[in-house]
C-alpha positions in Angstrom: -63.9 76.5 299.1 -62.8 72.9 298.1 -60.2 73.0 300.9 -62.9 74.0 303.5 -65.0 71.1 302.5 -62.0 68.7 302.9 -61.4 70.1 306.3 -65.1 69.5 307.3 -64.8 65.9 306.0 -61.7 65.4 308.2 -63.3 66.9 311.3 -66.4 64.7 310.7 -64.3 61.6 310.3 -62.3 62.4 313.4 -65.6 62.8 315.3 -66.9 59.4 314.1 -63.6 57.9 315.2 -64.0 59.3 318.7 -67.6 58.1 318.9 -66.8 54.6 317.8 -63.7 54.5 320.0 -65.8 55.6 323.0 -68.5 53.0 322.3 -65.9 50.3 321.9 -64.3 51.3 325.2 -67.7 51.4 327.0 -68.7 48.0 325.7 -65.5 46.2 326.7 -63.1 48.2 329.0 -59.6 46.8 329.6 -59.6 43.7 331.9 -63.5 43.4 331.8 -65.4 40.9 329.6 -68.8 41.6 328.1 -71.4 40.9 330.7 -69.4 42.6 333.5 -67.2 39.6 334.4 -63.6 40.5 335.2 -61.1 39.1 332.7 -58.1 37.4 334.2 -55.0 39.6 333.9 -52.4 38.2 331.6 -49.1 37.7 333.5 -46.3 39.7 332.0 -43.7 37.7 330.3 -40.3 37.8 332.2 -37.6 38.6 329.7 -34.2 37.1 330.2 -31.3 37.8 327.8 -28.3 35.4 327.9 -25.0 37.1 327.3 -21.9 34.9 326.7 -18.4 35.4 328.1 -15.4 33.1 327.8 -13.2 32.4 330.8 -13.7 33.4 334.4 -13.7 36.7 336.3 -12.3 38.0 339.6 -14.6 40.9 339.9 -15.8 44.2 338.7 -14.4 47.8 338.8 -10.9 47.8 340.3 -10.8 43.9 340.0 -12.0 43.8 336.4 -8.5 43.3 335.1 -6.8 44.7 332.1 -7.6 42.2 329.4 -10.5 42.6 327.1 -10.1 38.9 326.0 -13.2 36.9 326.6 -15.7 39.8 326.5 -15.9 40.5 330.3 -14.9 44.1 329.7 -17.8 44.6 327.3 -20.1 43.6 330.2 -19.1 46.8 332.0 -21.8 49.0 330.6 -24.5 46.5 331.5 -24.0 47.2 335.2 -22.0 50.4 335.2 -21.7 53.7 333.5 -19.0 56.4 332.7 -19.2 60.1 332.2 -19.0 59.7 328.5 -20.1 57.1 326.0 -20.5 57.0 322.3 -23.2 57.9 319.8 -25.5 55.2 318.5 -24.2 55.2 314.9 -20.8 56.9 315.2 -17.7 56.5 317.5 -18.1 60.0 318.7 -18.3 61.0 322.4 -21.6 62.0 324.0 -22.6 62.5 327.5 -23.9 59.7 329.7 -23.5 60.5 333.5 -22.3 64.0 332.2 -25.0 66.0 330.5 -22.6 66.7 327.6 -19.0 66.5 326.4 -16.9 69.4 327.8 -15.1 71.4 325.1 -12.7 74.3 324.8 -15.4 76.4 323.0 -17.9 76.1 325.8 -15.4 76.7 328.5 -15.6 73.1 329.9 -11.9 72.5 329.0 -9.2 75.1 329.7 -5.5 75.3 330.1 -4.2 77.0 333.3 -1.2 79.3 333.7 0.6 76.6 335.8 0.4 74.1 332.8 -2.5 72.0 334.2 -5.7 71.3 332.4 -9.2 72.0 333.9 -12.1 70.0 332.9 -15.7 70.7 334.1 -18.3 67.9 333.8 -21.9 69.0 334.4 -23.7 66.0 335.7 -27.1 64.6 335.3 -29.3 65.2 338.3 -31.6 62.2 337.8 -28.9 59.4 338.1 -28.8 57.1 341.2 -26.8 54.3 342.4 -28.5 50.9 342.2 -29.5 51.1 346.0 -31.4 54.3 345.4 -28.7 56.7 346.7 -28.4 59.8 344.5 -25.3 60.0 342.4 -23.3 63.3 342.8 -20.2 65.0 342.0 -18.9 64.1 345.6 -18.8 60.5 344.5 -16.4 61.4 341.7 -14.1 63.4 343.9 -14.0 60.3 346.2 -13.3 58.1 343.2 -10.3 60.3 341.9 -8.9 60.3 345.4 -8.9 56.5 345.5 -7.6 55.9 342.0 -4.6 58.3 342.5 -3.8 56.3 345.7 -1.0 54.4 343.8 -0.8 51.5 346.2 -4.3 50.4 345.2 -4.5 48.7 341.7 -6.5 50.2 338.8 -6.6 48.4 335.5 -6.3 51.4 333.3 -3.7 54.0 334.4 -3.7 56.1 331.2 -6.0 58.9 332.6 -5.6 58.2 336.3 -1.8 58.7 336.3 -2.4 62.2 334.8 -5.0 63.4 337.3 -3.9 65.9 339.8 -6.9 67.0 342.0 -10.6 67.3 341.8 -13.5 69.2 343.4 -17.3 69.3 343.5 -18.5 72.9 342.9 -21.9 71.5 343.8 -23.8 68.2 343.6 -24.0 68.3 339.9 -20.6 69.9 338.9 -17.5 67.9 338.9 -14.2 69.8 338.2 -11.1 67.6 337.4 -7.6 69.0 337.2 -5.0 67.1 335.1 -1.2 67.6 335.7 -0.8 68.6 332.0 -2.9 68.7 328.8 -4.6 65.4 328.1 -6.4 64.8 324.9 -8.9 62.3 326.4 -9.6 64.3 329.5 -13.0 65.3 328.4 -13.8 61.9 327.1 -13.8 59.7 330.2 -15.7 56.4 329.7 -16.2 53.8 332.3 -12.8 52.0 331.7 -10.7 55.2 332.0 -12.6 56.5 335.1 -15.0 54.1 336.8 -17.3 55.9 339.4 -17.3 54.6 342.9 -20.1 55.1 345.5 -18.8 57.2 348.4 -21.6 56.2 350.7 -20.5 52.5 350.5 -16.8 52.6 350.2 -15.6 55.7 352.2 -15.6 53.9 355.6 -13.6 50.9 354.2 -11.3 53.2 352.5 -10.6 55.2 355.7 -9.8 51.8 357.4 -7.3 51.1 354.6 -5.8 54.6 355.1 -5.1 53.7 358.7 -4.0 50.2 358.1 -2.4 50.4 354.6 -3.6 46.9 354.1 -4.7 47.0 350.5 -5.9 43.4 350.6 -8.6 44.2 353.1 -10.0 46.8 350.8 -9.6 44.8 347.6 -11.4 41.7 349.0 -14.5 43.6 349.9 -17.7 41.8 348.6 -18.5 45.1 347.0 -16.1 44.2 344.1 -18.2 41.1 343.3 -21.5 39.8 344.6 -22.4 43.1 346.4 -21.5 45.4 343.7 -23.6 48.6 343.4 -23.2 50.5 340.1 -24.9 53.2 338.0 -25.8 51.0 335.1 -29.2 49.6 333.9 -28.8 46.1 335.5 -27.7 45.4 339.0 -25.9 42.1 340.1 -28.2 39.8 342.0 -26.1 36.5 342.1 -22.5 35.9 341.5 -20.9 32.7 340.5 -18.1 33.7 338.2 -17.1 30.1 337.3 -20.7 29.6 335.8 -22.8 32.8 335.6 -23.6 36.2 336.9 -27.3 37.2 337.0 -28.3 40.8 336.7 -31.8 42.3 337.2 -33.2 45.5 335.7 -32.7 48.6 337.9 -36.3 50.1 337.9 -35.0 53.7 338.5 -32.3 53.7 335.9 -32.1 57.3 334.7 -32.6 56.5 331.0 -35.7 54.6 331.8 -36.4 51.0 333.0 -34.6 48.5 330.9 -36.7 46.6 328.4 -35.4 43.2 329.5 -35.9 42.0 333.1 -32.7 40.1 333.5 -29.3 39.7 331.8 -27.8 36.3 332.6 -23.9 36.3 331.9 -22.9 32.8 331.2 -19.3 31.8 331.2 -17.8 29.3 328.8 -14.5 27.6 329.1 -13.9 27.5 325.3 -15.1 28.9 322.1 -16.3 25.6 320.5 -18.7 25.1 323.5 -19.9 28.6 323.1 -20.6 28.1 319.4 -22.6 25.0 320.2 -24.8 26.9 322.6 -25.3 29.8 320.0 -26.4 27.3 317.4 -28.7 25.6 319.9 -30.3 28.9 320.8 -29.1 28.7 324.4 -27.2 32.0 324.1 -28.8 35.1 322.8 -25.8 37.4 322.0 -22.0 37.4 322.3 -19.5 40.3 322.5 -16.2 40.9 320.8 -13.2 38.8 321.7 -15.3 35.7 322.6 -15.5 34.0 319.1 -12.5 33.9 316.8 -12.7 34.8 313.0 -13.0 31.1 311.9 -15.8 30.3 314.2 -17.7 33.5 313.7 -17.6 32.7 310.0 -19.0 29.3 310.6 -21.7 30.8 312.8 -22.5 33.5 310.1 -22.8 30.7 307.5 -25.3 28.8 309.7 -27.3 31.6 311.1 -27.8 34.1 308.3 -29.2 32.0 305.5 -31.9 30.5 307.9 -32.5 33.9 309.7 -31.5 32.4 312.9 -29.2 35.4 313.8 -26.9 38.0 312.6 -23.1 38.3 312.9 -21.5 41.8 312.6 -17.8 41.7 311.6 -15.8 44.5 313.1 -12.0 45.4 312.5 -11.0 46.2 316.0 -7.3 45.5 316.8 -3.8 44.7 315.7 -2.4 41.2 316.5 1.2 41.1 317.4 3.7 39.3 319.4 5.9 40.9 322.1 9.0 39.7 323.9 9.3 39.2 327.7 11.5 42.2 328.6 12.3 41.2 332.2 15.8 39.7 331.7 15.1 37.4 334.8 12.2 35.8 333.0 13.3 35.9 329.4 14.4 32.3 328.4 16.7 33.5 325.5 18.5 36.8 326.1 19.1 37.2 322.3 15.3 38.1 322.1 16.2 41.4 323.7 18.6 42.3 320.7 16.8 44.5 318.1 18.9 42.9 315.4 17.6 39.4 316.5 14.0 40.8 316.5 14.5 42.0 312.9 15.5 38.5 311.8 12.6 36.9 313.5 10.3 39.5 311.9 11.7 38.8 308.4 10.9 35.1 309.1 7.1 35.8 309.4 5.0 35.9 306.3 2.4 38.4 307.5 0.1 38.2 304.4 -0.1 34.4 304.5 -0.7 34.6 308.3 -3.5 37.1 307.7 -5.0 35.0 305.0 -5.1 31.9 307.4 -6.2 33.7 310.5 -8.6 36.3 309.0 -10.4 33.8 306.8 -8.8 34.7 303.5 -8.1 38.4 304.0 -4.4 38.9 303.0 -5.0 42.6 303.0 -5.2 42.5 306.8 -1.4 42.1 307.0 0.1 44.8 309.2 2.8 47.1 307.9 2.1 49.8 310.5 1.1 50.1 314.1 -2.1 51.8 313.1 -5.0 50.6 310.8 -5.9 52.5 307.6 -9.1 53.9 309.3 -7.2 55.7 312.1 -6.9 59.4 311.7 -3.2 59.3 312.2 -2.5 56.4 309.8 -0.4 58.4 307.5 2.0 59.0 310.3 2.8 55.3 310.6 2.0 54.0 306.9 4.5 51.3 305.8 6.9 52.0 308.6 7.3 48.3 309.0 7.3 47.4 305.3 11.2 47.1 305.3 10.8 43.8 307.4 8.7 42.0 304.8 8.9 38.3 304.6 12.4 37.2 303.6 13.6 34.0 305.3 17.0 34.1 303.7 17.6 37.6 305.0 16.5 36.2 308.4 19.1 33.4 308.3 21.8 35.8 307.2 21.1 38.2 310.1 21.2 35.5 312.7 24.3 34.0 311.2 26.1 37.5 311.4 25.2 37.4 315.1 26.8 34.1 315.8 23.8 31.7 315.3 24.9 28.7 313.2 22.8 25.8 312.1 23.9 22.5 313.4 23.6 19.1 311.7 20.0 18.8 312.8 19.2 22.3 311.4 18.8 23.9 314.8 20.6 27.1 315.5 23.3 27.1 318.1 25.4 30.1 319.2 29.1 30.0 318.4 30.0 31.4 321.8 28.6 28.7 324.0 26.8 26.1 321.8 23.4 26.9 323.3 20.4 26.1 321.1 18.2 28.9 320.1 15.1 28.0 322.2 12.0 30.1 322.3 8.5 30.0 323.5 5.2 31.4 322.4 2.1 31.8 324.6 -1.4 32.8 323.9 -4.8 32.6 325.6 -7.2 29.7 324.8 -9.2 31.7 322.3 -6.1 32.6 320.3 -4.1 29.4 320.7 -4.8 28.3 317.2 -2.6 31.2 316.1 0.5 29.8 317.7 1.4 26.9 315.3 1.8 28.9 312.1 4.0 31.5 313.8 6.0 28.8 315.6 6.4 27.0 312.2 7.9 30.0 310.5 10.5 30.3 313.2 11.3 26.6 313.1 11.9 26.9 309.4 14.9 29.1 310.1 16.3 26.9 312.9 14.7 27.9 316.2 13.2 25.5 318.7 9.8 26.8 319.7 7.7 25.7 322.6 3.9 26.4 322.2 2.1 27.3 325.4 -1.5 28.2 326.2 -2.8 30.2 329.1 -5.3 28.1 331.0 -8.8 29.6 331.1 -8.5 29.8 334.9 -5.4 32.0 334.6 -6.7 34.4 331.9 -7.2 37.3 334.3 -4.4 36.3 336.7 -2.1 39.4 336.2 1.0 37.8 337.7 0.7 34.6 335.6 0.1 36.6 332.4 3.2 38.7 333.1 5.5 35.8 333.7 5.8 34.2 330.3 9.3 33.1 329.3 9.6 34.0 325.6 7.0 35.8 323.5 3.4 36.5 324.1 0.5 37.0 321.7 -1.6 40.1 322.2 -3.9 42.5 320.5 -4.4 46.2 321.0 -7.1 48.4 319.8 -6.0 51.2 317.4 -4.8 54.6 318.4 -4.4 55.1 322.1 -4.8 51.3 322.7 -1.5 50.4 320.9 0.4 52.7 323.2 -0.3 50.4 326.1 2.3 48.1 324.7 4.9 50.7 325.3 3.8 52.5 328.4 5.3 52.0 331.8 5.4 51.1 334.6 6.2 47.5 334.1 3.9 45.1 335.9 5.5 43.9 339.1 4.7 42.8 342.7 5.1 46.4 343.7 2.2 47.5 341.3 0.2 44.3 342.2 1.0 43.3 338.5 -0.9 46.2 337.1 1.0 47.9 334.3 2.9 46.8 331.1 2.4 43.0 331.0 5.5 42.4 328.9 7.7 44.4 331.3 8.8 47.1 328.9 9.5 50.4 330.6 11.7 52.9 328.7 11.9 56.7 329.3 12.1 57.4 325.6 8.8 55.7 324.8 7.2 57.2 327.9 8.2 60.7 326.8 6.7 60.2 323.4 3.5 58.8 324.8 3.2 61.8 327.2 3.7 64.2 324.3 1.0 62.5 322.2 -1.5 62.5 325.0 -0.7 66.1 325.8 -1.5 67.1 322.2 -4.8 68.8 321.9 -4.5 69.5 318.2 -4.7 66.9 315.3 -1.5 68.3 314.0 0.5 67.8 317.2 -1.0 64.4 317.7 0.1 63.4 314.2 3.7 64.5 314.8 3.9 62.7 318.1 2.5 59.5 316.6 5.0 59.7 313.7 7.8 59.7 316.3 6.3 56.8 318.1 5.9 54.8 314.9 9.5 55.5 314.0 10.7 54.2 317.4 8.8 50.9 317.1 10.1 50.5 313.5 13.6 51.0 314.5 13.7 49.1 317.7 10.9 46.5 316.9 9.6 46.7 320.4 6.8 44.4 319.3 6.1 42.7 316.0 2.7 43.5 314.4 1.4 40.7 312.3 -2.0 41.6 311.0 -5.2 43.5 311.8 -7.9 41.5 313.5 -11.5 41.4 312.4 -13.7 40.4 315.4 -17.4 40.0 315.6 -20.5 40.5 317.8 -23.5 38.3 317.2 -27.2 38.4 318.2 -29.8 35.7 317.8 -33.0 36.4 315.8 -35.8 37.6 318.0 -33.4 39.7 320.3 -33.1 43.4 319.8 -29.4 44.3 320.4 -26.4 45.6 318.6 -28.5 47.6 316.2 -26.2 50.4 317.4 -22.9 48.5 316.7 -21.7 51.2 314.3 -21.0 53.5 317.2 -19.6 50.9 319.5 -16.0 50.1 320.3 -14.1 47.3 321.9 -14.5 47.2 325.7 -11.0 48.4 326.3 -11.4 51.7 324.4 -11.8 55.0 326.2 -15.6 55.1 325.8 -18.6 53.5 324.3 -18.6 49.7 324.3 -21.2 47.6 322.5 -23.2 47.2 325.7 -23.6 51.0 326.3 -27.3 50.9 325.4 -28.1 47.5 327.0 -31.2 49.1 328.6 -32.7 49.0 325.2 -32.0 45.3 324.6 -35.2 43.4 324.3 -36.8 40.1 323.4 -39.3 40.7 320.6 
């Protein structure tokens, strides 16, 4: 009985609410003042989010380049989308242009009797290109045909090189065949497989097929100012030296973006970017744009005052790699693994990590994988035998004929040549060169310090032509394999490929085995052999794991999904994957 009385009270209260709401609505409807006069409409505020990038760019898609340095790769999912992205709060694949992730269990992934792998992607039916043309499986068949045309460059060859053929069962079913099992075949993000619009590019592509002049196809304005993608924002103006402006695409399949514009501003150096962040002229920055020292300065300035938030992310392994092309290598001894062992012993990785990673000595790298990688145990401590030991370094070099002269500089006993070396890094990592160079100078090397000019950051030929050693960083897992994978970048590949010039069948066979492993056990075994090869030959010298950051100014809704994001060069799910939800509060 008491419960019935309570229900009657609730119904009565609800009725009163309706009456009062109706009276209020009748007395002052939206847009009308009391007395019947029309109230002036309040103009909607235009929301523009300013996104920072360092350096310059050549284009998007096939011209986006291989480097993630500077943050341009993170901008991919502002204007484009892949089949797969990552969950909001975990680095697990979910569908984006695809309705879901294909699996063996649901029949989406299957191994064929001829050894190939078949992957079926069921596509969303509501996605459209930014000119309004429906997106279909036929676009992806066209895309696969272009990417497997090896005379055209494509920044990421990992997946493309393994693709065989494809077909469209219907407009919303894309069937992709790989030459062999490939563990990322059902996880194709935008970097691994960037969709292209058949209705725009098919005619120019057919002209290329007839002329075989790749330059005509690659210089199409489509790759820059006239780009049409599948993302939430479309490019409306293009000045890669200053900024690129993108406008919300109203028909975006996940809903119209919250912001009206994203203005991508380009900065020549990180210090200028930091000043703009502190001044409130930039709203957010992606990974690989602000180094650890500057991001810590920003965090200390922003967070106590509530001006913004800096999220620290462990994302890569910093290493130095030799120039493997004998014609470009200034000191042939760098190609001897015994010399590389000596040079590795000369580096105090823990002290370097402490200096570069703002006090974090534990970030020193003794493996090619970080502790959080599922295959870490396959590589754990494989590089520990090369711990800091400068006396051991000098002894190894002396045994190889390198003797210290009166000035302390090493000279070779065979011809008296001085041990000259060079280290090169991009502007944003140039501060890391001096401590590395100093360690090598202490054991008698001459070391020239070089910096890649901002204008050359994405010049593939320039980046591949360094004379001694180059600084680089690779994301964990599959990312580190890029340092070992062929082919070597060359004029024949339009300088796409292994930048350092390494191209060895042994490493390639191990990488292929790893990528063909569909079970965790097989992947672990393959990674163990890869780690052992690196540790034996010292194909590159890991120094420390890098902690990067992304930051957002107070009043901007962005990066609240950073736990599920990955660096832009990873297979799927960058930090801008949900940029349609970015907002100004």
